PDB file with SEQRES, HELIX, SHEET and CRYST1 records, atoms N, CA, C and O in Angstrom:
SEQRES   1 A   62  UNK UNK UNK UNK UNK UNK UNK UNK UNK UNK UNK UNK UNK          
SEQRES   2 A   62  UNK UNK UNK UNK UNK UNK UNK UNK UNK UNK UNK UNK UNK          
SEQRES   3 A   62  UNK UNK UNK UNK UNK UNK UNK UNK UNK UNK UNK UNK UNK          
SEQRES   4 A   62  UNK UNK UNK UNK UNK UNK UNK UNK UNK UNK UNK UNK UNK          
SEQRES   5 A   62  UNK UNK UNK UNK UNK UNK UNK UNK UNK UNK                      
HELIX    1 AA1 UNK A    3  UNK A   17  1                                  15    
SHEET    1 AA1 3 UNK A  21  UNK A  26  0                                        
SHEET    2 AA1 3 UNK A  32  UNK A  39 -1                                        
SHEET    3 AA1 3 UNK A  42  UNK A  46 -1                                        
CRYST1    1.000    1.000    1.000  90.00  90.00  90.00 P 1           1          
ATOM      1  N   UNK A   1       2.775  -4.535   2.265  1.00  0.00           N  
ATOM      2  CA  UNK A   1       2.387  -3.896   3.435  1.00  0.00           C  
ATOM      3  C   UNK A   1       1.695  -5.013   4.200  1.00  0.00           C  
ATOM      4  O   UNK A   1       0.984  -5.834   3.622  1.00  0.00           O  
ATOM      5  N   UNK A   2       1.918  -5.030   5.524  1.00  0.00           N  
ATOM      6  CA  UNK A   2       1.346  -6.001   6.463  1.00  0.00           C  
ATOM      7  C   UNK A   2      -0.074  -5.626   6.841  1.00  0.00           C  
ATOM      8  O   UNK A   2      -0.230  -4.735   7.676  1.00  0.00           O  
ATOM      9  N   UNK A   3      -1.040  -6.182   6.341  1.00  0.00           N  
ATOM     10  CA  UNK A   3      -2.449  -5.816   6.633  1.00  0.00           C  
ATOM     11  C   UNK A   3      -2.862  -6.121   8.127  1.00  0.00           C  
ATOM     12  O   UNK A   3      -3.629  -5.390   8.753  1.00  0.00           O  
ATOM     13  N   UNK A   4      -2.315  -7.208   8.617  1.00  0.00           N  
ATOM     14  CA  UNK A   4      -2.786  -7.626   9.924  1.00  0.00           C  
ATOM     15  C   UNK A   4      -2.209  -6.661  10.938  1.00  0.00           C  
ATOM     16  O   UNK A   4      -2.897  -6.429  11.931  1.00  0.00           O  
ATOM     17  N   UNK A   5      -1.028  -6.068  10.811  1.00  0.00           N  
ATOM     18  CA  UNK A   5      -0.464  -5.138  11.602  1.00  0.00           C  
ATOM     19  C   UNK A   5      -1.230  -3.851  11.641  1.00  0.00           C  
ATOM     20  O   UNK A   5      -1.387  -3.239  12.698  1.00  0.00           O  
ATOM     21  N   UNK A   6      -1.725  -3.422  10.449  1.00  0.00           N  
ATOM     22  CA  UNK A   6      -2.568  -2.218  10.416  1.00  0.00           C  
ATOM     23  C   UNK A   6      -3.911  -2.459  10.944  1.00  0.00           C  
ATOM     24  O   UNK A   6      -4.580  -1.511  11.355  1.00  0.00           O  
ATOM     25  N   UNK A   7      -4.362  -3.685  10.963  1.00  0.00           N  
ATOM     26  CA  UNK A   7      -5.795  -3.963  11.661  1.00  0.00           C  
ATOM     27  C   UNK A   7      -5.660  -3.843  13.114  1.00  0.00           C  
ATOM     28  O   UNK A   7      -6.636  -3.603  13.824  1.00  0.00           O  
ATOM     29  N   UNK A   8      -4.413  -4.012  13.600  1.00  0.00           N  
ATOM     30  CA  UNK A   8      -4.129  -3.964  15.152  1.00  0.00           C  
ATOM     31  C   UNK A   8      -3.933  -2.449  15.482  1.00  0.00           C  
ATOM     32  O   UNK A   8      -4.454  -1.926  16.467  1.00  0.00           O  
ATOM     33  N   UNK A   9      -3.135  -1.775  14.577  1.00  0.00           N  
ATOM     34  CA  UNK A   9      -2.750  -0.360  14.824  1.00  0.00           C  
ATOM     35  C   UNK A   9      -3.940   0.606  14.693  1.00  0.00           C  
ATOM     36  O   UNK A   9      -4.076   1.534  15.491  1.00  0.00           O  
ATOM     37  N   UNK A  10      -4.766   0.394  13.725  1.00  0.00           N  
ATOM     38  CA  UNK A  10      -5.765   1.315  13.403  1.00  0.00           C  
ATOM     39  C   UNK A  10      -6.689   1.665  14.597  1.00  0.00           C  
ATOM     40  O   UNK A  10      -6.867   2.841  14.916  1.00  0.00           O  
ATOM     41  N   UNK A  11      -7.256   0.670  15.233  1.00  0.00           N  
ATOM     42  CA  UNK A  11      -8.091   1.073  16.513  1.00  0.00           C  
ATOM     43  C   UNK A  11      -7.382   1.929  17.426  1.00  0.00           C  
ATOM     44  O   UNK A  11      -7.910   2.963  17.833  1.00  0.00           O  
ATOM     45  N   UNK A  12      -6.050   1.525  17.834  1.00  0.00           N  
ATOM     46  CA  UNK A  12      -5.256   2.227  18.757  1.00  0.00           C  
ATOM     47  C   UNK A  12      -5.036   3.701  18.267  1.00  0.00           C  
ATOM     48  O   UNK A  12      -5.193   4.627  19.062  1.00  0.00           O  
ATOM     49  N   UNK A  13      -4.691   3.916  17.021  1.00  0.00           N  
ATOM     50  CA  UNK A  13      -4.398   5.326  16.667  1.00  0.00           C  
ATOM     51  C   UNK A  13      -5.629   6.086  16.289  1.00  0.00           C  
ATOM     52  O   UNK A  13      -5.620   7.317  16.266  1.00  0.00           O  
ATOM     53  N   UNK A  14      -6.776   5.321  15.966  1.00  0.00           N  
ATOM     54  CA  UNK A  14      -8.030   6.097  15.799  1.00  0.00           C  
ATOM     55  C   UNK A  14      -8.458   6.731  17.155  1.00  0.00           C  
ATOM     56  O   UNK A  14      -8.862   7.891  17.233  1.00  0.00           O  
ATOM     57  N   UNK A  15      -8.350   5.952  18.137  1.00  0.00           N  
ATOM     58  CA  UNK A  15      -8.743   6.403  19.468  1.00  0.00           C  
ATOM     59  C   UNK A  15      -7.821   7.564  19.843  1.00  0.00           C  
ATOM     60  O   UNK A  15      -8.295   8.601  20.309  1.00  0.00           O  
ATOM     61  N   UNK A  16      -6.615   7.416  19.663  1.00  0.00           N  
ATOM     62  CA  UNK A  16      -5.577   8.481  20.174  1.00  0.00           C  
ATOM     63  C   UNK A  16      -5.733   9.680  19.399  1.00  0.00           C  
ATOM     64  O   UNK A  16      -5.488  10.749  19.958  1.00  0.00           O  
ATOM     65  N   UNK A  17      -6.121   9.672  18.136  1.00  0.00           N  
ATOM     66  CA  UNK A  17      -6.178  10.906  17.328  1.00  0.00           C  
ATOM     67  C   UNK A  17      -7.614  11.269  17.060  1.00  0.00           C  
ATOM     68  O   UNK A  17      -7.834  12.248  16.347  1.00  0.00           O  
ATOM     69  N   UNK A  18      -8.593  10.589  17.553  1.00  0.00           N  
ATOM     70  CA  UNK A  18     -10.037  10.819  17.435  1.00  0.00           C  
ATOM     71  C   UNK A  18     -10.432  10.965  15.834  1.00  0.00           C  
ATOM     72  O   UNK A  18     -11.146  11.877  15.416  1.00  0.00           O  
ATOM     73  N   UNK A  19      -9.900  10.003  15.062  1.00  0.00           N  
ATOM     74  CA  UNK A  19     -10.168   9.937  13.658  1.00  0.00           C  
ATOM     75  C   UNK A  19     -10.496   8.531  13.280  1.00  0.00           C  
ATOM     76  O   UNK A  19      -9.896   7.566  13.753  1.00  0.00           O  
ATOM     77  N   UNK A  20     -11.502   8.440  12.380  1.00  0.00           N  
ATOM     78  CA  UNK A  20     -11.890   6.999  11.927  1.00  0.00           C  
ATOM     79  C   UNK A  20     -11.049   6.706  10.678  1.00  0.00           C  
ATOM     80  O   UNK A  20     -10.713   5.544  10.448  1.00  0.00           O  
ATOM     81  N   UNK A  21     -10.698   7.695   9.873  1.00  0.00           N  
ATOM     82  CA  UNK A  21      -9.958   7.444   8.679  1.00  0.00           C  
ATOM     83  C   UNK A  21      -8.522   7.835   8.873  1.00  0.00           C  
ATOM     84  O   UNK A  21      -8.290   8.931   9.383  1.00  0.00           O  
ATOM     85  N   UNK A  22      -7.474   6.997   8.495  1.00  0.00           N  
ATOM     86  CA  UNK A  22      -6.131   7.271   8.716  1.00  0.00           C  
ATOM     87  C   UNK A  22      -5.359   6.882   7.369  1.00  0.00           C  
ATOM     88  O   UNK A  22      -5.810   6.053   6.577  1.00  0.00           O  
ATOM     89  N   UNK A  23      -4.249   7.507   7.203  1.00  0.00           N  
ATOM     90  CA  UNK A  23      -3.347   7.187   6.066  1.00  0.00           C  
ATOM     91  C   UNK A  23      -2.188   6.496   6.749  1.00  0.00           C  
ATOM     92  O   UNK A  23      -1.729   6.971   7.788  1.00  0.00           O  
ATOM     93  N   UNK A  24      -1.669   5.331   6.179  1.00  0.00           N  
ATOM     94  CA  UNK A  24      -0.653   4.601   6.756  1.00  0.00           C  
ATOM     95  C   UNK A  24       0.506   4.369   5.789  1.00  0.00           C  
ATOM     96  O   UNK A  24       0.302   4.216   4.585  1.00  0.00           O  
ATOM     97  N   UNK A  25       1.770   4.345   6.352  1.00  0.00           N  
ATOM     98  CA  UNK A  25       2.954   4.067   5.605  1.00  0.00           C  
ATOM     99  C   UNK A  25       3.780   2.947   6.337  1.00  0.00           C  
ATOM    100  O   UNK A  25       4.033   3.018   7.539  1.00  0.00           O  
ATOM    101  N   UNK A  26       4.154   1.981   5.591  1.00  0.00           N  
ATOM    102  CA  UNK A  26       4.949   1.028   6.167  1.00  0.00           C  
ATOM    103  C   UNK A  26       6.351   1.009   5.652  1.00  0.00           C  
ATOM    104  O   UNK A  26       6.564   0.706   4.478  1.00  0.00           O  
ATOM    105  N   UNK A  27       7.361   1.332   6.512  1.00  0.00           N  
ATOM    106  CA  UNK A  27       8.682   1.435   6.067  1.00  0.00           C  
ATOM    107  C   UNK A  27       9.420   0.157   6.372  1.00  0.00           C  
ATOM    108  O   UNK A  27       9.955  -0.056   7.461  1.00  0.00           O  
ATOM    109  N   UNK A  28       9.423  -0.733   5.297  1.00  0.00           N  
ATOM    110  CA  UNK A  28      10.110  -1.993   5.346  1.00  0.00           C  
ATOM    111  C   UNK A  28      10.613  -2.336   4.024  1.00  0.00           C  
ATOM    112  O   UNK A  28      10.606  -1.484   3.135  1.00  0.00           O  
ATOM    113  N   UNK A  29      11.050  -3.516   3.822  1.00  0.00           N  
ATOM    114  CA  UNK A  29      11.550  -3.974   2.567  1.00  0.00           C  
ATOM    115  C   UNK A  29      10.334  -3.889   1.482  1.00  0.00           C  
ATOM    116  O   UNK A  29      10.576  -3.525   0.331  1.00  0.00           O  
ATOM    117  N   UNK A  30       9.133  -4.210   1.862  1.00  0.00           N  
ATOM    118  CA  UNK A  30       8.018  -4.078   1.050  1.00  0.00           C  
ATOM    119  C   UNK A  30       7.253  -2.879   1.371  1.00  0.00           C  
ATOM    120  O   UNK A  30       6.092  -2.939   1.775  1.00  0.00           O  
ATOM    121  N   UNK A  31       7.958  -1.679   1.178  1.00  0.00           N  
ATOM    122  CA  UNK A  31       7.308  -0.393   1.486  1.00  0.00           C  
ATOM    123  C   UNK A  31       6.004  -0.207   0.852  1.00  0.00           C  
ATOM    124  O   UNK A  31       5.797  -0.636  -0.283  1.00  0.00           O  
ATOM    125  N   UNK A  32       5.069   0.445   1.566  1.00  0.00           N  
ATOM    126  CA  UNK A  32       3.783   0.668   0.944  1.00  0.00           C  
ATOM    127  C   UNK A  32       2.910   1.705   1.809  1.00  0.00           C  
ATOM    128  O   UNK A  32       3.091   1.928   3.006  1.00  0.00           O  
ATOM    129  N   UNK A  33       1.923   2.303   0.987  1.00  0.00           N  
ATOM    130  CA  UNK A  33       0.974   3.191   1.613  1.00  0.00           C  
ATOM    131  C   UNK A  33      -0.402   2.461   1.551  1.00  0.00           C  
ATOM    132  O   UNK A  33      -0.648   1.638   0.670  1.00  0.00           O  
ATOM    133  N   UNK A  34      -1.305   2.811   2.549  1.00  0.00           N  
ATOM    134  CA  UNK A  34      -2.586   2.410   2.580  1.00  0.00           C  
ATOM    135  C   UNK A  34      -3.437   3.307   3.348  1.00  0.00           C  
ATOM    136  O   UNK A  34      -2.922   3.962   4.255  1.00  0.00           O  
ATOM    137  N   UNK A  35      -4.686   3.415   3.091  1.00  0.00           N  
ATOM    138  CA  UNK A  35      -5.727   4.132   3.924  1.00  0.00           C  
ATOM    139  C   UNK A  35      -6.443   3.118   4.766  1.00  0.00           C  
ATOM    140  O   UNK A  35      -6.735   2.021   4.289  1.00  0.00           O  
ATOM    141  N   UNK A  36      -6.734   3.444   5.997  1.00  0.00           N  
ATOM    142  CA  UNK A  36      -7.453   2.592   6.823  1.00  0.00           C  
ATOM    143  C   UNK A  36      -8.705   3.353   7.337  1.00  0.00           C  
ATOM    144  O   UNK A  36      -8.723   4.578   7.452  1.00  0.00           O  
ATOM    145  N   UNK A  37      -9.762   2.534   7.643  1.00  0.00           N  
ATOM    146  CA  UNK A  37     -10.950   3.195   8.141  1.00  0.00           C  
ATOM    147  C   UNK A  37     -11.499   2.351   9.183  1.00  0.00           C  
ATOM    148  O   UNK A  37     -11.713   1.175   8.889  1.00  0.00           O  
ATOM    149  N   UNK A  38     -11.764   2.763  10.362  1.00  0.00           N  
ATOM    150  CA  UNK A  38     -12.290   2.144  11.576  1.00  0.00           C  
ATOM    151  C   UNK A  38     -13.854   2.183  11.399  1.00  0.00           C  
ATOM    152  O   UNK A  38     -14.424   3.274  11.392  1.00  0.00           O  
ATOM    153  N   UNK A  39     -14.578   0.966  11.251  1.00  0.00           N  
ATOM    154  CA  UNK A  39     -15.974   0.926  11.057  1.00  0.00           C  
ATOM    155  C   UNK A  39     -16.519   0.058  12.168  1.00  0.00           C  
ATOM    156  O   UNK A  39     -16.712  -1.142  11.972  1.00  0.00           O  
ATOM    157  N   UNK A  40     -16.771   0.629  13.321  1.00  0.00           N  
ATOM    158  CA  UNK A  40     -17.262  -0.213  14.401  1.00  0.00           C  
ATOM    159  C   UNK A  40     -16.153  -1.067  14.927  1.00  0.00           C  
ATOM    160  O   UNK A  40     -15.132  -0.535  15.363  1.00  0.00           O  
ATOM    161  N   UNK A  41     -16.303  -2.366  14.907  1.00  0.00           N  
ATOM    162  CA  UNK A  41     -15.332  -3.286  15.311  1.00  0.00           C  
ATOM    163  C   UNK A  41     -14.492  -3.928  14.220  1.00  0.00           C  
ATOM    164  O   UNK A  41     -13.767  -4.901  14.426  1.00  0.00           O  
ATOM    165  N   UNK A  42     -14.642  -3.297  12.996  1.00  0.00           N  
ATOM    166  CA  UNK A  42     -13.924  -3.694  11.777  1.00  0.00           C  
ATOM    167  C   UNK A  42     -13.015  -2.680  11.323  1.00  0.00           C  
ATOM    168  O   UNK A  42     -13.267  -1.491  11.522  1.00  0.00           O  
ATOM    169  N   UNK A  43     -11.867  -3.099  10.666  1.00  0.00           N  
ATOM    170  CA  UNK A  43     -10.955  -2.191  10.097  1.00  0.00           C  
ATOM    171  C   UNK A  43     -10.942  -2.473   8.549  1.00  0.00           C  
ATOM    172  O   UNK A  43     -10.697  -3.604   8.127  1.00  0.00           O  
ATOM    173  N   UNK A  44     -11.213  -1.413   7.716  1.00  0.00           N  
ATOM    174  CA  UNK A  44     -11.215  -1.506   6.281  1.00  0.00           C  
ATOM    175  C   UNK A  44      -9.952  -0.979   5.714  1.00  0.00           C  
ATOM    176  O   UNK A  44      -9.596   0.181   5.920  1.00  0.00           O  
ATOM    177  N   UNK A  45      -9.256  -1.837   4.985  1.00  0.00           N  
ATOM    178  CA  UNK A  45      -7.987  -1.443   4.357  1.00  0.00           C  
ATOM    179  C   UNK A  45      -8.182  -1.177   2.981  1.00  0.00           C  
ATOM    180  O   UNK A  45      -8.831  -1.915   2.240  1.00  0.00           O  
ATOM    181  N   UNK A  46      -7.541   0.032   2.582  1.00  0.00           N  
ATOM    182  CA  UNK A  46      -7.785   0.530   1.218  1.00  0.00           C  
ATOM    183  C   UNK A  46      -6.367   0.747   0.597  1.00  0.00           C  
ATOM    184  O   UNK A  46      -5.504   1.362   1.225  1.00  0.00           O  
ATOM    185  N   UNK A  47      -6.130   0.203  -0.714  1.00  0.00           N  
ATOM    186  CA  UNK A  47      -4.866   0.525  -1.353  1.00  0.00           C  
ATOM    187  C   UNK A  47      -4.631  -0.437  -2.510  1.00  0.00           C  
ATOM    188  O   UNK A  47      -5.485  -1.271  -2.810  1.00  0.00           O  
ATOM    189  N   UNK A  48      -3.562  -0.330  -3.112  1.00  0.00           N  
ATOM    190  CA  UNK A  48      -3.142  -1.247  -4.193  1.00  0.00           C  
ATOM    191  C   UNK A  48      -2.420  -2.498  -3.680  1.00  0.00           C  
ATOM    192  O   UNK A  48      -1.685  -2.463  -2.693  1.00  0.00           O  
ATOM    193  N   UNK A  49      -2.662  -3.615  -4.401  1.00  0.00           N  
ATOM    194  CA  UNK A  49      -2.106  -4.881  -3.830  1.00  0.00           C  
ATOM    195  C   UNK A  49      -1.642  -5.694  -5.037  1.00  0.00           C  
ATOM    196  O   UNK A  49      -2.197  -5.576  -6.129  1.00  0.00           O  
ATOM    197  N   UNK A  50      -0.615  -6.524  -4.823  1.00  0.00           N  
ATOM    198  CA  UNK A  50      -0.140  -7.602  -5.658  1.00  0.00           C  
ATOM    199  C   UNK A  50      -0.213  -8.937  -5.045  1.00  0.00           C  
ATOM    200  O   UNK A  50      -0.100  -9.024  -3.822  1.00  0.00           O  
ATOM    201  N   UNK A  51      -0.378  -9.909  -5.713  1.00  0.00           N  
ATOM    202  CA  UNK A  51      -0.285 -11.274  -5.192  1.00  0.00           C  
ATOM    203  C   UNK A  51       1.070 -11.691  -5.059  1.00  0.00           C  
ATOM    204  O   UNK A  51       1.802 -11.674  -6.048  1.00  0.00           O  
ATOM    205  N   UNK A  52       1.538 -12.112  -3.801  1.00  0.00           N  
ATOM    206  CA  UNK A  52       2.923 -12.519  -3.665  1.00  0.00           C  
ATOM    207  C   UNK A  52       2.957 -14.115  -3.436  1.00  0.00           C  
ATOM    208  O   UNK A  52       4.010 -14.748  -3.501  1.00  0.00           O  
ATOM    209  N   UNK A  53       1.808 -14.658  -3.183  1.00  0.00           N  
ATOM    210  CA  UNK A  53       1.742 -16.059  -2.914  1.00  0.00           C  
ATOM    211  C   UNK A  53       0.320 -16.650  -3.200  1.00  0.00           C  
ATOM    212  O   UNK A  53      -0.639 -15.927  -2.926  1.00  0.00           O  
ATOM    213  N   UNK A  54       0.105 -17.816  -3.690  1.00  0.00           N  
ATOM    214  CA  UNK A  54      -1.117 -18.444  -3.787  1.00  0.00           C  
ATOM    215  C   UNK A  54      -0.941 -19.900  -3.366  1.00  0.00           C  
ATOM    216  O   UNK A  54       0.111 -20.507  -3.566  1.00  0.00           O  
ATOM    217  N   UNK A  55      -2.001 -20.433  -2.780  1.00  0.00           N  
ATOM    218  CA  UNK A  55      -1.898 -21.792  -2.308  1.00  0.00           C  
ATOM    219  C   UNK A  55      -3.407 -22.397  -2.152  1.00  0.00           C  
ATOM    220  O   UNK A  55      -4.404 -21.681  -2.061  1.00  0.00           O  
ATOM    221  N   UNK A  56      -3.420 -23.616  -2.136  1.00  0.00           N  
ATOM    222  CA  UNK A  56      -4.684 -24.300  -1.893  1.00  0.00           C  
ATOM    223  C   UNK A  56      -4.601 -25.146  -0.688  1.00  0.00           C  
ATOM    224  O   UNK A  56      -3.550 -25.759  -0.503  1.00  0.00           O  
ATOM    225  N   UNK A  57      -5.569 -25.263   0.158  1.00  0.00           N  
ATOM    226  CA  UNK A  57      -5.478 -26.023   1.361  1.00  0.00           C  
ATOM    227  C   UNK A  57      -6.601 -27.038   1.286  1.00  0.00           C  
ATOM    228  O   UNK A  57      -7.765 -26.706   1.064  1.00  0.00           O  
ATOM    229  N   UNK A  58      -6.176 -28.383   1.495  1.00  0.00           N  
ATOM    230  CA  UNK A  58      -7.148 -29.362   1.456  1.00  0.00           C  
ATOM    231  C   UNK A  58      -7.413 -29.813   2.845  1.00  0.00           C  
ATOM    232  O   UNK A  58      -6.493 -30.174   3.579  1.00  0.00           O  
ATOM    233  N   UNK A  59      -8.674 -29.797   3.223  1.00  0.00           N  
ATOM    234  CA  UNK A  59      -9.122 -30.248   4.490  1.00  0.00           C  
ATOM    235  C   UNK A  59      -9.921 -31.567   4.350  1.00  0.00           C  
ATOM    236  O   UNK A  59     -10.887 -31.589   3.586  1.00  0.00           O  
ATOM    237  N   UNK A  60      -9.585 -32.602   5.011  1.00  0.00           N  
ATOM    238  CA  UNK A  60     -10.416 -33.838   4.933  1.00  0.00           C  
ATOM    239  C   UNK A  60     -11.103 -33.986   6.231  1.00  0.00           C  
ATOM    240  O   UNK A  60     -10.498 -34.028   7.302  1.00  0.00           O  
ATOM    241  N   UNK A  61     -12.411 -34.065   6.101  1.00  0.00           N  
ATOM    242  CA  UNK A  61     -13.341 -34.321   7.256  1.00  0.00           C  
ATOM    243  C   UNK A  61     -13.434 -35.828   7.499  1.00  0.00           C  
ATOM    244  O   UNK A  61     -13.499 -36.613   6.552  1.00  0.00           O  
ATOM    245  N   UNK A  62     -13.441 -36.222   8.765  1.00  0.00           N  
ATOM    246  CA  UNK A  62     -13.537 -37.684   9.088  1.00  0.00           C  
ATOM    247  C   UNK A  62     -14.730 -37.938   9.923  1.00  0.00           C  
ATOM    248  O   UNK A  62     -14.990 -39.081  10.298  1.00  0.00           O  
TER     249      UNK A  62                                                      
END                                                                             
């Protein structure tokens, strides 16, 4: 599920539906369900997750 998309959509739909807590479904290749909660200017995502990629980033300061 694309968390960043739900972070954008939650404030929009929360305002439209006058609800802080929503249930979301993503119909894509990686289909999934999640619950979202609008908490002030933050969106809380709740659901099950699996790791699909891990990486390390090296930042050198000069």
